[in-house]
C-alpha positions in Angstrom: 39.7 24.6 -65.5 36.4 25.1 -66.2 35.2 23.9 -69.5 31.5 25.9 -69.5 29.6 27.7 -67.1 25.7 29.0 -67.9 22.9 31.0 -66.3 19.5 29.7 -66.4 16.5 31.2 -64.9 13.8 28.5 -63.8 10.0 28.4 -63.5 8.7 25.3 -62.3 7.0 24.8 -58.9 10.1 22.9 -57.0 12.0 26.1 -58.1 9.3 28.5 -56.7 9.2 26.4 -53.4 13.0 27.0 -53.0 12.9 30.6 -53.6 10.4 30.6 -50.6 12.3 28.9 -48.4 15.5 30.3 -49.2 14.8 34.1 -50.1 13.3 34.8 -46.8 16.3 34.0 -45.5 18.5 36.2 -48.1 16.3 39.3 -47.3 17.0 38.7 -43.8 20.6 38.6 -43.7 21.2 41.1 -46.1 19.0 43.2 -43.8 21.3 42.6 -40.7 24.5 43.2 -42.8 23.3 46.5 -43.4 21.7 47.4 -39.8 25.1 46.3 -38.1 26.6 49.5 -39.6 24.1 51.7 -39.4 24.9 55.1 -38.0 23.9 56.4 -34.3 20.9 58.4 -35.8 16.8 58.3 -34.8 14.7 55.9 -37.0 12.6 59.0 -38.5 15.7 60.3 -40.2 16.9 57.0 -41.4 16.7 56.6 -45.2 14.8 53.2 -45.9 17.6 50.6 -47.5 16.0 49.3 -50.6 17.7 48.4 -54.0 21.0 48.3 -54.3 23.6 48.9 -52.1 26.6 50.7 -52.8 30.4 50.6 -51.3 32.0 53.4 -49.7 35.7 53.4 -48.6 35.8 55.7 -45.1 38.5 55.2 -42.2 36.8 54.1 -39.8 37.9 52.2 -36.1 35.7 49.5 -34.9 36.2 48.8 -31.2 34.5 45.5 -29.2 34.1 46.3 -26.0 33.5 43.6 -23.4 31.8 45.0 -20.3 31.7 42.8 -17.2 30.0 43.9 -13.3 32.2 43.6 -10.2 31.9 39.4 -10.1 32.9 39.1 -13.5 29.6 38.8 -15.1 28.5 40.4 -18.4 26.7 43.8 -17.8 23.8 44.3 -20.3 21.2 46.7 -20.9 23.6 49.5 -22.0 23.1 52.2 -24.7 24.9 54.3 -26.8 24.8 57.4 -24.6 26.5 55.1 -21.6 29.7 54.7 -23.8 32.3 57.6 -24.5 35.8 57.2 -26.7 39.0 59.3 -27.2 41.6 58.6 -29.4 45.1 59.8 -28.0 42.9 61.9 -25.4 40.4 63.5 -27.9 36.9 62.6 -27.8 35.7 61.2 -31.0 32.0 60.9 -32.1 30.5 57.4 -32.1 29.3 56.5 -35.5 27.7 53.0 -34.7 26.7 51.1 -32.0 25.6 47.2 -31.9 24.8 44.9 -28.9 25.8 41.6 -29.0 24.3 38.9 -26.7 25.6 35.7 -26.5 22.7 34.1 -25.2 20.5 35.4 -28.0 20.3 32.8 -30.7 19.2 34.0 -34.2 16.5 31.9 -36.3 16.6 34.5 -39.2 17.8 31.4 -41.3 15.5 28.3 -42.7 16.0 25.2 -41.1 18.2 22.6 -42.9 15.9 20.2 -44.5 16.0 17.0 -43.0 17.3 14.9 -45.7 18.4 15.8 -49.0 19.4 13.8 -52.5 22.8 12.1 -52.5 25.9 14.6 -53.0 23.2 17.8 -52.5 24.5 20.3 -50.2 23.0 24.0 -49.0 24.8 26.4 -47.1 22.3 26.9 -44.0 23.3 25.6 -40.5 22.4 22.5 -39.1 21.6 24.3 -36.0 21.0 28.1 -34.9 24.6 29.4 -34.9 25.8 31.3 -31.5 28.3 34.0 -30.8 31.1 35.3 -32.8 33.7 33.3 -34.0 36.4 31.5 -31.9 39.7 29.8 -32.9 41.6 27.2 -30.9 45.3 27.9 -30.6 46.7 24.4 -29.2 50.5 25.5 -28.5 52.0 22.3 -27.9 55.2 24.0 -28.9 55.2 26.0 -25.8 53.6 23.4 -23.5 56.2 21.2 -21.4 56.1 17.5 -22.4 54.7 17.1 -18.6 51.6 19.2 -19.2 50.7 18.2 -22.7 48.6 15.0 -21.9 46.4 16.6 -19.1 46.0 19.6 -21.7 44.7 17.7 -24.4 42.2 16.1 -21.7 41.0 19.2 -20.5 40.8 20.8 -23.9 38.4 17.4 -24.7 36.7 17.7 -22.1 35.6 21.3 -22.9 35.0 20.7 -26.5 32.6 17.8 -25.7 29.9 19.9 -23.5 31.0 23.6 -25.3 27.9 25.7 -25.7 26.0 24.8 -29.0 26.2 26.5 -32.1 29.2 28.0 -31.2 32.1 28.0 -34.3 35.4 26.8 -33.7 38.3 26.4 -35.5 41.4 24.1 -34.2 44.9 25.6 -35.0 48.3 23.5 -33.9 51.3 25.2 -33.3 54.2 22.4 -33.2 57.1 22.2 -35.6 55.1 24.9 -37.6 51.4 26.4 -37.6 48.6 24.3 -39.0 45.0 24.5 -39.3 44.0 20.9 -38.2 40.0 21.9 -38.0 38.2 24.3 -40.2 35.1 26.7 -38.8 32.4 24.3 -37.7 30.1 23.8 -34.4 30.0 19.7 -34.7 31.3 18.8 -31.2 32.7 15.5 -32.6 34.6 16.6 -35.7 36.1 19.3 -33.2 37.2 16.3 -30.5 38.5 14.2 -33.2 41.0 17.1 -34.3 42.8 16.6 -31.1 42.1 13.5 -29.6 45.7 12.1 -28.3 44.3 8.4 -29.4 44.0 9.2 -32.8 47.4 11.2 -33.9 47.2 13.2 -37.0 49.5 14.6 -39.0 51.1 17.8 -37.5 49.5 17.2 -34.0 51.5 13.9 -32.7 50.7 12.2 -29.2 53.2 13.8 -27.9 55.2 16.6 -29.2 58.8 15.7 -27.2 60.6 18.5 -29.0 58.4 21.0 -27.3 61.1 22.3 -25.1 64.1 22.3 -28.5 62.0 24.5 -30.6 60.9 28.1 -29.3 63.8 29.6 -30.3 63.3 28.8 -33.8 59.9 29.7 -34.1 58.6 33.3 -33.7 55.1 33.4 -31.6 53.9 37.1 -33.2 54.2 35.5 -36.6 52.2 32.4 -35.8 49.6 35.2 -34.4 49.9 37.3 -37.6 49.0 34.2 -39.9 45.9 33.3 -37.5 45.1 36.9 -37.6 45.4 37.0 -41.3 43.3 33.9 -42.1 40.5 35.9 -39.7 40.9 39.5 -40.6 38.7 40.1 -43.5 36.1 37.8 -42.2 33.1 40.0 -40.8 32.5 40.5 -37.3 34.2 39.9 -34.0 36.5 37.0 -33.9 38.1 35.6 -30.7 41.5 33.4 -30.3 41.9 31.0 -27.2 45.4 30.5 -26.9 46.1 27.4 -24.8 49.5 27.4 -23.8 52.0 27.3 -20.7 54.7 29.6 -22.2 53.8 32.9 -22.9 57.2 34.9 -24.5 57.5 38.4 -22.9 57.1 41.7 -24.7 55.0 40.4 -27.3 53.2 42.8 -27.5 53.2 47.1 -27.0 53.1 48.3 -23.7 49.8 50.4 -22.7 51.9 53.2 -21.6 53.5 55.2 -25.2 56.8 56.1 -23.4 57.8 52.7 -23.7 56.8 51.8 -26.7 60.5 51.9 -28.2 61.4 49.2 -25.4 59.3 46.3 -26.8 58.1 46.6 -29.9 59.8 45.3 -33.6 58.3 45.0 -37.0 56.4 41.6 -36.4 55.1 42.5 -33.1 53.9 45.8 -34.9 52.3 43.9 -37.6 51.0 41.2 -35.3 49.2 44.1 -33.0 47.6 46.0 -36.3 46.5 42.7 -38.0 44.9 41.8 -34.7 43.2 45.1 -34.0 42.2 46.0 -37.7 40.6 42.2 -37.9 38.5 43.0 -34.4 40.2 39.8 -33.1 40.7 39.6 -28.9 43.1 36.9 -27.5 42.0 34.8 -24.6 45.3 33.3 -23.0 44.6 29.8 -21.0 47.5 28.8 -18.7 47.2 25.0 -18.6 49.8 24.7 -15.9 47.4 25.5 -13.5 47.9 26.5 -9.6 52.0 26.7 -9.6 53.5 25.8 -6.4 57.0 28.2 -6.5 59.9 27.1 -4.8 62.5 29.2 -2.6 66.2 28.1 -3.0 69.6 28.4 -0.9 72.6 28.4 -2.3 76.5 29.5 -1.0 77.6 32.4 -3.2 81.1 34.1 -1.9 81.4 32.6 1.7 77.3 33.6 2.4 74.1 31.6 1.6 72.0 33.7 -0.9 68.2 33.0 -1.4 66.4 32.6 -4.5 62.8 31.9 -5.8 61.3 31.1 -9.3 58.0 33.5 -8.5 59.6 36.5 -10.2 59.8 34.3 -13.9 56.2 33.0 -13.0 54.8 36.5 -12.1 56.6 37.8 -15.5 54.6 35.4 -17.3 51.4 35.9 -15.9 52.0 39.5 -16.4 52.9 38.9 -20.3 49.6 37.0 -20.5 47.8 40.1 -18.7 49.2 42.1 -21.3 48.0 40.1 -24.4 44.5 40.1 -23.2 44.7 43.8 -22.1 45.9 44.9 -25.4 43.5 43.1 -27.9 40.4 43.1 -25.4 40.3 39.7 -24.0 41.0 38.1 -20.8 43.9 36.0 -19.0 43.0 32.7 -17.5 45.8 31.3 -15.3 46.3 29.6 -11.5 43.2 27.4 -11.7 43.1 23.6 -12.0 39.8 23.9 -14.3 41.2 24.7 -17.5 37.9 22.9 -19.1 36.1 25.4 -17.1 38.3 28.8 -17.8 37.8 27.5 -21.6 34.1 27.6 -20.9 34.2 31.1 -19.0 36.6 32.3 -22.3 34.0 31.5 -24.6 30.9 33.3 -23.0 33.1 36.3 -21.8 34.1 36.7 -25.7 30.2 36.5 -26.7 28.7 39.5 -24.6 29.8 42.6 -26.1 29.0 46.0 -27.5 30.4 46.9 -31.1 31.0 50.7 -31.7 32.4 52.3 -34.4 34.1 56.5 -34.9 36.2 58.2 -37.6 39.6 59.8 -36.0 39.7 63.2 -36.2 43.2 63.0 -36.4 43.9 62.6 -40.4 47.7 62.2 -40.4 48.1 58.9 -41.1 51.9 58.7 -40.5 52.0 54.9 -38.9 52.4 55.8 -35.5 50.8 54.1 -32.6 47.3 55.4 -31.4 45.9 54.8 -28.6 41.9 54.2 -27.8 40.3 55.2 -24.8 36.8 53.9 -23.6 34.7 55.1 -20.5 31.3 54.1 -19.2 29.2 56.5 -17.3 28.4 53.5 -14.9 30.1 52.8 -12.2 31.7 49.7 -10.9 32.3 47.7 -14.5 35.6 46.5 -16.4 35.9 47.2 -19.7 38.2 44.9 -21.9 38.8 46.5 -25.5 42.1 46.7 -27.7 43.7 50.0 -26.3 45.5 50.9 -29.5 46.2 50.3 -33.3 49.0 52.1 -35.7 47.7 54.6 -38.1 49.0 53.2 -41.6 48.6 55.6 -44.4 48.3 52.6 -46.5 45.2 51.0 -45.1 41.8 52.7 -47.0 39.6 51.8 -44.5 36.6 49.5 -44.0 34.0 49.6 -46.9 30.4 50.8 -45.4 27.1 50.1 -47.0 25.0 52.6 -48.3 21.6 53.1 -50.0 21.6 55.2 -53.5 19.4 57.6 -51.5 22.1 58.0 -49.0 25.4 58.3 -51.3 25.1 61.2 -54.1 27.0 61.0 -55.8 28.4 57.5 -55.7 32.1 57.5 -54.8 33.5 54.2 -54.9 37.4 54.0 -54.2 38.2 50.4 -54.5 36.0 47.1 -55.3 34.2 45.5 -52.9 36.3 41.7 -52.5 33.8 39.7 -49.7 34.2 36.6 -52.1 38.4 36.0 -51.2 38.2 35.7 -47.4 35.3 33.3 -48.0 36.8 30.9 -50.0 40.3 30.0 -47.7 40.0 26.6 -46.5 38.4 26.3 -43.5 36.6 29.4 -43.6 33.4 29.2 -42.0 29.8 29.0 -43.7 28.6 32.1 -44.8 24.9 32.6 -45.5 24.1 36.2 -46.6 23.2 34.4 -50.0 21.7 31.2 -49.9 22.3 28.6 -52.5 21.9 24.7 -53.2 24.5 22.8 -55.4 24.7 19.3 -56.3 28.2 17.9 -57.2 28.6 14.7 -59.6 31.4 13.2 -61.4 31.1 13.6 -65.0 33.7 10.2 -65.8 36.1 8.2 -64.1 39.4 10.2 -62.9 41.9 10.1 -65.9 45.8 11.8 -66.6 45.2 15.6 -66.9 45.4 16.5 -70.4 48.3 19.1 -71.2 45.9 21.8 -71.3 44.4 20.8 -67.9 47.9 20.7 -66.3 48.3 24.1 -67.6 45.3 25.3 -65.7 46.8 23.6 -62.9 49.5 24.9 -63.1 48.4 28.5 -63.5 46.5 28.5 -60.3 47.8 30.7 -57.4 48.5 29.9 -53.7 46.5 33.0 -53.0 42.7 33.1 -54.3 43.0 36.9 -55.4 44.5 36.0 -58.5 46.3 33.6 -61.0 49.7 33.6 -61.7 49.6 33.4 -65.6 53.1 32.8 -65.8 53.7 30.8 -69.1 57.7 29.9 -67.5 56.1 27.5 -65.0 57.8 24.5 -64.9 55.6 21.8 -66.8 54.8 19.1 -64.2 54.2 15.5 -65.2 50.3 14.4 -65.7 48.1 13.6 -62.6 45.0 12.1 -62.3 42.0 14.4 -62.2 38.5 14.1 -61.4 36.3 16.6 -63.7 33.3 17.1 -61.5 30.0 19.0 -62.5 28.5 21.7 -60.4 25.0 22.2 -60.3 24.0 25.9 -58.3 20.6 27.1 -57.5 21.0 30.2 -56.2 18.5 32.5 -54.4 19.4 36.1 -55.5 18.0 39.2 -56.1 19.7 39.7 -59.4 21.3 37.6 -62.1 25.1 39.4 -61.9 26.6 36.5 -60.2 30.4 35.4 -59.2 30.6 32.0 -58.7 33.7 29.9 -57.3 35.3 26.8 -56.5 38.9 25.9 -54.9 40.1 22.4 -54.2 42.5 22.1 -51.1 44.6 19.3 -50.1 45.3 17.3 -46.6 47.7 20.2 -45.7 44.7 22.7 -46.6 46.5 24.1 -49.6 44.9 24.8 -52.5 45.3 22.5 -55.8 43.0 24.4 -58.0 40.5 27.5 -58.2 38.3 29.2 -60.8 36.3 32.0 -59.9 34.0 33.1 -62.9 31.1 36.4 -63.3 28.2 35.2 -65.3 27.5 37.6 -67.9 24.5 39.6 -67.5 25.0 42.0 -70.7 23.3 39.2 -72.7 20.6 38.5 -70.2 16.9 40.2 -71.0 16.5 43.6 -68.9 13.4 41.9 -67.8 15.3 39.3 -66.0 17.0 42.2 -63.7 13.7 43.2 -61.8 13.1 39.8 -60.5 13.3 39.8 -56.9 12.4 35.9 -56.1 13.7 34.0 -58.5 16.1 31.0 -58.3 19.4 31.3 -60.6 20.4 28.4 -62.1 24.6 28.0 -62.7 26.2 25.1 -64.0 30.1 24.8 -63.8 32.7 22.1 -64.7 35.8 21.6 -62.2 39.0 19.8 -62.3 40.1 18.6 -59.4 43.4 16.5 -58.4 42.1 13.1 -56.9 44.5 14.3 -53.9 42.2 16.8 -52.8 40.3 16.6 -49.5 37.6 19.3 -50.0 36.0 21.3 -52.8 34.7 25.0 -51.4 32.0 26.7 -53.0 30.9 30.1 -52.8 28.1 32.8 -54.7 28.6 36.4 -54.6 25.9 38.6 -56.2 27.9 41.3 -57.4 24.8 43.9 -57.0 24.5 43.6 -53.5 28.2 41.7 -52.6 26.1 39.2 -50.6 28.1 35.9 -49.9 27.2 32.4 -49.8 29.6 29.9 -49.2 30.6 26.2 -48.3 32.7 23.4 -47.9 32.2 19.9 -49.1 34.5 16.6 -47.9 35.9 14.4 -50.4 35.2 11.8 -51.4 31.5 12.1 -52.3 29.3 9.7 -51.8 28.4 7.2 -54.8 25.4 7.8 -56.8 24.2 6.1 -60.4 25.6 7.8 -63.3 22.7 9.1 -65.1 20.7 12.0 -66.3 19.0 12.3 -63.0 21.7 13.3 -61.5 21.2 16.6 -62.2 18.7 18.8 -60.3 15.2 19.1 -62.5 14.5 22.7 -64.0 11.8 23.5 -66.0 12.1 24.4 -69.9 14.0 27.2 -70.1 12.9 30.6 -71.3 16.4 32.0 -72.2 19.1 30.6 -73.8 22.4 29.9 -72.2 24.9 32.7 -71.4 28.8 32.4 -71.6 30.7 33.7 -68.3 33.1 36.0 -68.1 36.1 35.3 -66.4 37.0 37.7 -63.4 
């Protein structure tokens, strides 16, 4: 329940200094987000992108291409003229082209302050970010009991020395699929999540039932869940699948003639979600170098010789097919698992992104095959090979300036806020903000109104249930927080969102509200370097372990988001706990619920 939310414009020296530090990063982030999807045209023909950005829905296929030389090292220095792309054998025009270099580290954001007041947080990373987003899938369901200790040891070794600035999330597949660590570049947090000396819920020291559960859990369904978690987050993503048993035929073949032999609804959904989400899969086989055996046994009066090499080779082929279809790379037959994980990380961080609008406009749900070729010889290309032409899919949203789009055509509203409000989602900093969180009173039993508000929250952040038939629950202990935002935004039309999560990552309360701009004086719309202040009260069950905050600039669709661990540090309950601002020159304005 949100009891109040207001917008204020501050003009103090402190606000001006905060604006100077943060607003430069905001502009850089906004510029980057536009240039990353710009058409491939000469600079002289590009319209200057200023002011408001509009969104238009178009059908566009994005293909991330990893190019390596004969020794497996990244191949750099390529341009859009070196690439050609075809769909089902028909050439396509490349609409955009970008280069992503793992060795290049962005410094466009301001540095995180060395110290902040108690319970004050800023959505600035602690160190420069490097590479795309990575998910480590620790598949102990499909790792034999004998292989689990060594696999965890090698995983720990990799995490302790992983490249600085790389952002990982960790999923564990055991008796279900669980997110045990959200995105972070912190090596210590990641290592603690898989430390066998500190068993956690859903990630036991040894999963003794690994050999008994395979038939009861769908591997494609696990990939679908991870893909849906990642799909709407911007940019390329890599899933490093740490396992020792890869079920056969879980991906459609690159050969159209065999599609009907190995496809089903779950496989199709997994393939399509991975493809649309720009997600590559990197299988890493924890068995290392495997020694095959030759066995002889009597049969029908004669000795028959058999070997287990055929089953092993079939598994390796499955790993290769998974990687081939999604644009990843398979690692098997090596005892240096930490080295394989490091190589997968670096390989997946060097790539080229191109996009095209399909010339075939008949979207009938059939599988479409992508072929990318390079004018340079001696190179190996890894990219996703297919996608399904779903008639209900309206395509990704492209940004356009007012000068590029006449008249304005918008087929659906942007929804950049929702994916950034997922538990464990990465830090988002297109829009920079500072938040001070403090308690208003000791925890107390929730009132009937508060319980009704909690009951109406949806597990999906996109909408509330608003279902009066929800069975009343017994009152629980509630902690009411006041959140004081200072937001570096171009315009005062803002959405603020808060969500609380329990230890299992389930949302226990959440809200998103839009600050009304109808009652704000028109002159404030012209401010380009202001800091806007929003105060929000938020009820959180005491069982919650984190609060996720996000702010969206409605005009530009830029989003800032971060997640704060609970409980908060103790601090005096005084008026000084609220961030100081100058005397208000505008009245407080109510919020319009979204």
